[in-house]
C-alpha positions as CSV (number, residue, x, y, z in Angstrom):
1,M,14.5,-2.4,8.0
2,T,14.1,-3.4,4.4
3,A,12.5,-0.8,2.0
4,V,9.8,-1.8,0.0
5,R,10.9,-2.7,-3.9
6,V,9.3,-1.9,-7.0
7,E,10.5,-4.3,-9.7
8,A,9.4,-5.4,-13.6
9,L,7.1,-7.9,-13.3
10,L,9.2,-11.2,-14.7
11,P,8.1,-14.8,-15.9
12,E,9.0,-16.2,-12.6
13,H,6.5,-13.9,-11.0
14,A,3.6,-15.1,-12.9
15,E,2.3,-18.2,-10.5
16,Q,2.2,-16.1,-7.5
17,V,0.7,-12.8,-9.3
18,L,-2.0,-15.2,-11.4
19,G,-2.5,-16.5,-7.6
20,L,-3.7,-12.9,-6.2
21,Y,-5.2,-12.1,-9.5
22,R,-7.5,-15.4,-8.9
23,S,-8.4,-14.4,-5.3
24,G,-9.4,-10.7,-6.2
25,I,-11.6,-12.2,-9.2
26,D,-13.1,-15.0,-6.3
27,E,-13.5,-12.3,-3.8
28,G,-14.9,-9.8,-6.4
29,N,-13.0,-6.8,-5.4
30,A,-9.9,-6.5,-7.7
31,A,-11.2,-6.7,-11.3
32,F,-13.5,-6.4,-14.2
33,E,-12.6,-9.4,-15.5
34,T,-14.3,-13.2,-14.8
35,K,-11.0,-15.4,-15.4
36,V,-7.8,-15.3,-15.1
37,P,-5.8,-15.2,-18.2
38,D,-3.4,-18.1,-18.8
39,R,0.7,-17.0,-18.2
40,A,1.2,-16.3,-22.2
41,A,-1.8,-14.1,-22.4
42,F,-1.0,-12.5,-18.9
43,G,2.9,-11.4,-20.2
44,Q,1.3,-10.3,-23.9
45,S,-0.9,-7.2,-22.5
46,G,1.4,-4.6,-24.2
47,T,1.5,-2.4,-20.8
48,A,4.2,-1.7,-18.2
49,R,3.5,-4.4,-15.4
50,I,5.5,-4.2,-12.0
51,V,5.8,-6.3,-8.7
52,I,5.4,-4.4,-5.1
53,R,8.0,-6.1,-2.8
54,I,6.5,-5.4,1.0
55,P,8.6,-6.6,3.6
56,L,6.7,-8.9,6.2
57,S,7.3,-6.0,9.2
58,F,4.9,-3.9,6.6
59,R,2.1,-6.4,6.1
60,S,2.0,-7.5,9.7
61,G,1.8,-4.4,10.9
62,A,4.9,-4.8,13.2
63,L,6.3,-1.5,12.4
């Protein structure tokens, strides 16, 4: 079984992360924001950002 991994947010993660951000805004349950920042603004927050990689077996409940 692959462990859950915590990684630094890198530019190559932007498309997926911003897509998830958009979904949360559209559903009204993930942010106080009303629009998704563009890639440049998203990468300039000045705060530490991480990506949590969760194996499919965790997400599907097939543990």
